[in-house]
N, C-alpha and C positions, 0 to 999 in steps of 0.2 A: 596742460594741453586740453583744449576744449573742442567740441565738435558741434557747432551750431547748426550744421546742415546734416540731416539724417539721410542715410542711403536706404532706398526701398529694397525690400527683400522679405521672403517668407521664412528664411532661416530654418529653425527646427520646429516651427509651429504649423507646418502645412497640414491641412485637414484632408483626409481622404487619400493621401499619398501612401504608397507602399513603403513600409519601413525596411531599409536595406542594411542598416548597420547600427550598432550601438556605439555610444561615445561617452566620455566622462568629461566633466567641466568643473572648473574651480569657481566656487561661489563665496562671496563674503556674506556669511550668515547674519552677522551684526558687526559693528565696528570692533576691530581687534580679533575677530574669530572667523577663520575660513574653513571650508570643507570641500570635499570632492563629491559631486553628485553625478549619478548616471542619467543619461538622456538618450532617447531614441531619435534617429535621424531618418527622414524620408528620402526616397530617391530623388535626385535632382530633376527638376522640371525643365521646361523649355527656357533657355537662357540662363541656366544655373549650373553650378559645378559642386562636386563633392571633393573637399580638400582633406587630406590626411596630414595632420600637423607633424612637423619635423623638429621645430624649435620655436620658442617664444622668448620674449624679453620682459623683464619687470621694469617698468618705468619708475625711477627713483623719485620722481617729482609727483605728478598727479596721482599715479596709482597707489603709492604709499600714503598719500594724503587721504585718498578715498578709503583706504583700508583702516586708517585710524579714526575715520569719521570726521575729518577736518573740512569738509565742503560745506560752506554756508547754505542754509535752506533755500535762499533766493537764487542760488546758482545750480540747483539740482537739474533743472531742465537744460540749461546751457551746457552743463558738463556731461550730458548723456552721450555715451559712446555709440558708434554706429551699429554694433550688434549686441548692445547691452540687453540683458533680460532682468526684470525686476526693477526696483527703484532705489535710489539713494535715500537714506544711508544704508539700507539693506533690509531683506536679503537682495543681493544684486550680483550679477555676473558682469565683471568689468575688466577691461584690458584692451590693448590695441596694437600689439607688436607680435604678430604671428606669421610664421613662414611654414609652408607645407607643400605637398605634391598633389596635383589634381589627379584624382583616381577615376572620376566619371563625370559625365556632363558634356559640355561643349567640346567637340572633337579636337579643335585646334589647340585646346589647352591641356588635354589629357597627357599626363606624364611630365608636364612642365612644373618647375619649382616657382612658387608664387608667394608674394607678400600680401597680407590682408590685415585690415584694422579690426581684428577679431580678438575676443577674450581668450584666456588660456583654456583650450579644449582639445581633446585628442583628435577629433574630426568634426567637420561642420559643412553645411550646405548653404551657399550664398550665391547671389547673382554673379554671373561671370564678369560683369563690369566692376565688381568690387575687389577683384584680385588683380595684382600687377605682376607681370612676369619678371622674375629675377634674372638679370643678365648672366650668361654662362660663366663669365669670369668673376662672379661674386659668390663666395661660399654661402650656403644656406644660413649658417649661424651668424655670419657677418651681416646678412640681410635684415636681421631683427633690428639693426640700428637705423633702418630707413626712416622711421618716424623722427628720430633725433636729428638725423642729417637734414631731413626736410624742414624741421623747425629752424635749424641753423641757416639753411638757404634763405628762408623767409626773413630771418633776422638780418642777414647781410643785404637783402633787397630793401629792407626798411631803413637800415643805417647808411648804406651807400659808402663804405670805406673806399679810400682813394690810394693810389700808388704812393708809397712813401709815408703813409700815416703811422703814427705811434699809437698802439692800441693795447688795452688791457682787457682780458676776459677774466672776470671775477667769479670763481666757482668752477672747480675742476671735476665736475660730474659728467654725465653722459652728454647733455646738451652743450655745456661749456667746452668740453673737449672737442666736440664736433665743430663748434664755431671756431675754435683756435686752429684746427686743421685747415679749414677753408680759408681763414685769413692768412695762414702761412703761405698759401699759393699766390698771393698778390705781390708782385715785384716791389722790392724796396720797403715792404712793410715790417715794422718792428712790433712783434707780438709778444705780450707777456701773459702767461697763464698764472693767475693769482689765487692762492688758496691758503687756508690756515694750516693745512696738513703738509708738512715738509716732505713727506714721502711721495707726494704727487709730482715731485721734480722729475722723477724718471718718466712719468707719463708725458710731461711737457717735452722732454728730450726726444721721446719716441715720436711725438707729433711734430717735431721740428720747430718748436718755439721756445722762448725763454721762460724761466720760472721765478717766482718771488712770493714770499709771504706778504701779507698786507703792509707790514712795517718796512719791508725792504723794497717794495714796488716803486718804480719811478713815478714822479709827478709830471704835471704839465702835459698830459697826453691829449691827443686829438679826440679819441673815442674810447668808450668803455662799453662792454657788454656784460650785463649782470645775469648770472645763472646759478647763484648759490642757493636760492630759495630762502635766504635769511635776510631780515631787515638790516642787520649789521653789514652784510655784503653789499647792499645797495648804498649805504653810507660810504663804505670804502670806495665804491665805484665813483661816487661824486667827488670824493677827496682826491682822486687821482687825475682829475681833468684839469686842463688849462682853460683859459678864457674861451667862451663860446662853445665849450665842449658839450658833448651829448652822451648820456647813458641810455643805451637801448636795453630795456629791462625785459628779460625772458622769464623771470620767476613768477610763479603764482603762489600767493601766500595763504589762500584759503581763509580760515578764521583767525589767522595770526595777525595781531595789530602791528602796524608799521609806523615807527617813530623815527624821524630824520632831524638832523641838526641843520636847519636852513638859515640860521642867523649869521653865518660866516660869509663865505665867498659865493654862495649859491646865487644871490641877486647881483652882487657887484661884478661877478664874472659872467653873468648871463648864461648860466648853465641850463641844460634841458634834460628832463627825464621823459623818455618816450617808451610806450609799451609796444612790444612785438608779440603777436599772438597768431598761432598757426591755423586757426579756424578759417581764416580767409587769406587769400593771396595778398601780399603786400601791395599797397596802392600803386607803387612805382611799376608794377608788372601786371596788375589786375586786368588791364585791357588786352594783354597779349599772352598771358599764361593762365592755364586752368590748374586746379589742384592736382589733376592727374598728370599734367606736364611737370609740375613741381616734384611730385613723388617719383616720376620716372627719372628725373634729373638726379634726385637723391640716390636712387638705386644705382645709377650709372657711376656716381662718385664713389660708391663703396667698392669699386674695383681696386681702390687704394688699400694695400695691406697695412698701412699705418693704423687704420682703425681697429685692428686686432688688439692694440694696446689697451683698449677700453674694457676688454673682457677680464673679469676678476673672479669668476666662479661659475659653476654649472651644477644643476641639481636635476633629479628625476621629477617628473610631473607629480608623482604621488607625494613628494615632499613639500609641495606648496603650502599646505595649511600650517606646517611648522616653520617654513622658511620665511613667510611674509612678516610675522612679528619680529623676527631677528633682523630683517632688513630695515623695518620701520624704526626700531630702537637704536640701530647702529651696532648691535651686538655682532652682526656679520657685516663688516665694512665691505662695500662693493661700489664699483662704478657701473658696470653692466653685468648683472647676474642673469644667466640664461637657463631655460628649461629645455632638457633633452627628452623627447618623447619616446625614444627607443630604449630608455633605461627604466627599469622598474625597481631596482634596489637603491637604497639611499646612497648618494654619491656626492653630497654637498662638499664643495672644495673651494679653495681660494687660489 
């Protein structure tokens, strides 16, 4: 996930403002090593809000890649997050899946639960335009998935699946699962969630789609969405397509080389690989939808309780420095691991 358009805001760097509260933020000190730092917050100025965090989510794609130092140097500026402090590869405050309650600022928003593209931090001051009200029928924890559902919405706008299509989603992580759930709502569509981990079959069932390992997955499909983050997964996606089929690739590989076998059916079957990236609205909707429209749609879609199947663990904010290395290495398997800000004792669970 990248953020080529930065949002204006003074954040925690306001000069001359009265400090109203203290906060703690998670920083990547250097690749592979995180820490909690204290920070002072100013009172919100005109057009700003003070948000007290309730929950945040760890992105298993970009955020873990940032944590291990896998972002190529020529992508540092492109991958800058909206409220990032510091610079890649570190020290840097990075993240973008935060849900909280507005405590002060714009009167119309005080007391409302909101989603914000903000790093892991106990409280923060941002422009009111940077927060998005969470619908009343969407629980706060589920709302941390808004970024993944928004990415999935953009991918479907890019790929344009049709009624009755036979589709594979390769990679049963956060984004792949969200894509599969959206596809499941298209009448007559046959959707396969494909993953090397057989235990993800229950996730597929909960999302209302079929499951297969790469060896078991059907061939001659109309479309494939690749979200495994692995070059091998992209090859599997190509192998599942029929003639004139298209892979919509949502994975970002960072500094990992990608090697594909293109000497077989790739040319004779006229296959296509197309990138889908959430930094801009898909071309098919760009003239009629803004990024705010897209995020509002994603939040509304999260009224669907099926998305709760993605949650595989929860930890206290203070655990983040120990938690992140375990998520990066896979020692702690997870689809969506959330941070609960009302917990202070270690509660890491699966």
